[in-house]
N, C-alpha and C positions, 0 to 999 in steps of 0.2 A: 442347258446344264453343262454343255462343252463349250470352253473357250478358248481354244485354240485345237488347229493340226498340226502335224508333222509332215514338212515338206522336206525331203531326200536331197541332198547337196546337185546329186547326177540329174535330177530334175531337168536344171538348165541347160544341158547339153543330150537329155535321152532320146534317145531316137522317135518314142511315140510324140514327144512334144513335138519336133523337127516335123516328122508327118502331119501333125493334127496344125500347127504353123503354117502350112503349105496347102492344103484345104480350107482353112476357115481364116488364116490372119492371126495377128496378135488378137484380137477380138473372140475369136477361139478359145485363146489358151487362157485369158484372163476369164471369159464367163466357164470354162473348165475350174478354176481353183473358185472362183464364187458357187457352183454347185459344190466343190467341197465342201464349203464352208458350211452352207443352209444343209448339208449330208451332219457334218459334225453336229449343229444344232438341232435339227429337227427329226433327224432318221437316224442316230448312232451305229443301229444296227449296217448299213447302208445297202438295204433294202426298201424301195422306192415305190411302194406298196401305194395302188390307188391312184397313179399318178402316169398320165399319160406325155405325150411329146411334146404339148404345149408347157404341162404343169413345168417337166424339168425345164425347158426352156426358161419360162417365167424364173423358175430357182436361181439357174446360171445366170440372169439377167444377158439374155441372148438376145442381140434384136431384129435378128433375120429371121428365117423359115423354121421352125421347130423341126419338122422331120430331117433337114438337111444338117440341122449341126446335132442330132442324136443318130444321125446314118453315120456320122463324121468319128464320133465317138466311139461307135463299135465297131468301124471298121479298124481303125488304130489301138483298138484295146483297151480304155477307157471305160467301158459301158458295156453292162451283156444285158442279155435281154432274156429271160427263163421261155422253158417250154407254153407255160401261162399266159406269158404277154407282160410278166413284170418284172421291169426293170433294178438293176442294183448294180453300184460302183464295182467295177473290175478288182477283186484282192484286196477289196477293204480292210477286211480285219487285220490281213498281214501286216498291211501299208502303215493302219493306222489304229494298234488295240488299242490307244489309251482312249480312243473315242468309243471307239467299238465295244469297252468296256464301262461306261461312264452310270447305266443304270445300273450293274450289279456292287458297283462303288457306293451310288445311293444305297441303294437299297441297303446296304450292309452298315454305313453309315447311321443310317434312321434305326436299323436293330439293334445298333451298338448304343445309341443314345437313350431308347427304350429301354433297355437292358439295365443301363445307369440310373435311370430316376423310377425304375421299378414297376414299370408299364410289361410288363413283358405278354405277350399272349402265346396261344398251344404252340405256335409254330416256331415262334423264338422259344421259348423254353427247350422243345425239341432238337434245336438247333444247339443251345449250350448243352443239353446231355450229351449229343454224342460230341463235343467239341472235348467236356469233361471228362467225357471216357478217353481223351486219347489221352488223359496225364493229369489233369489239371482238377479232378476230384479227387474228395479227401473220402476218409472211410465211411462216411453216413451215408453215401450214396446218392442217389439222382434224391433223397428227400430236401436236400439244399437248394434245390430247381424248383420247389413245389411252391403253389400259396399256402396246403394244408400245415400245420405246425409239427414239428417233431414230435415222436412220443417220448423222451425227453425233454425237459423245457429248455434245457440250457446242456449247451449252449445252441443259440436262436439260429435259423438258419444262413441268417445276416453273418453271426461270428462265426460260423460256420467256413459261410466262405472266405471272410479271412483270417481265419487259419491257415486253408488251404492254401491263401497267398501268402503268409507266413513262412512255410517251409518252402516255397518253390526256389527254384535256383537261382540266384540274384544275377547270375552271368547273363538269361535270359532277359530279365530287363536292364541289363547295363545294351548287350545287343541292343534292341529294340530301339531303346532313347539313339545308340547311335546309327542303328538305321534309320528312324524319322528325319535326326537331324541332316544326314545327307543327303536321303528321297527328298526333304525339302529344298537343301541348298544346291540341286541336278535338276528338278524337275518346276521349283516353285509350287507346288501344290502339296500340300500336307497328306501324308500315307491313312488309311483308316487298318487298323487291324485287324484282325481274326485270332484274338490271344491263344482260343483254347488250341486249335491245328496250328497257327504259325508257330505256336509256343511248342506243342510238340517238334514241330522240324527243325526248330532251334535247337533242340533239347537233342535230338538225333545229328544234330551238326557238332555241338560243341561234345561229344562223346566221342568225335573220331580228331576235327581240330583244336587250338588252342583260339580262346576268345580275339585274340591278337592278330589274329590270321583272317579271322573272320571278315572282323573289320578292314582291317587291308585289303581284301579280297572286293569286299563289297566298292568302295571308290571303280579299281574295275569294272564290277557288273553293271555300274548306271553309268559307264561311258562307253560300253562292248555295245558294238553295233545288233549282232546277232540279238543279245540280252534284251535290246531296247523293242526288236520285232516280238520278240516271244511276249515279250511283257514284265516291269520292273517289278516283283511281288517276289515273296519269301520265299514262294514253290518254286518258282524260274531259278533263284540262286541256286539253291538244291540240287537242281537239275543240272546244272551248267559248272559247277564249283569246280570239278574235278579239271573241265579243260579249259578253266580261266586259269586254276593252280599250272597246268601243264604249260602255258603260254608263257605263265610269269618267271617261269624256272628256264625259258629258254628264250636266249640271247635275239635281238632286235631284228638279226637277217631271217632266222631263222622264223620268228613269229609272220614275220612278214609272206617266207614262202608259202609257211603252214597255208595261209588266210587265202592268198592267191590259191593256191589249191581248192580248200573246198570252195570257194566260189567259183 
């Protein structure tokens, strides 16, 4: 499912890495990275359910004693062990948000594909009703989302949806197009939209900021380390835009000071 993980540049000199190296040597650091890779691929939530120390050592390709390996990871702070004995990667969601939400991205992509080809189950239709209630449903209400025909045969449910699209703010689509292109350039992966919900967020932003300013701020958003940690989606963009705009307004020296204090 996941094809990569994020590795902070500071890892090469981080205190935890140095401590792990002192305990297990270079193989210990390499095995830790192998464990991260296997976790992203097979357990994207970072919880190693039903895995004992031997299983963890196998996933990490650790050639030595599994107990020694897991104890070292726990002592250093790379691995946690819950009260029920379940192991988990320390702060996995914070450090690997893209891998953590992989299942949600796949599910949303499947839902959107089903919607596109008309294979809507009750759960997807309900989600559509909620999204459209945010601003993308026309005067016909929820009838355009159901399988039953409208009391008025014209327009049909399909035509009603098209009519709603025609009356949508064209700036929303322009922003979506720009976001999609920028996201692909910065991450190397396509962005999966939730058009109803995220369309409402973009409309709210456009009510306050010019389109050109939003597009320009996107560039800073995708490069900002705090935003990368929180997740690169439009909801986080809306939450972070005021901070990004304030950073942009300051000179480089003041930006460095403020980020130093925040860190």
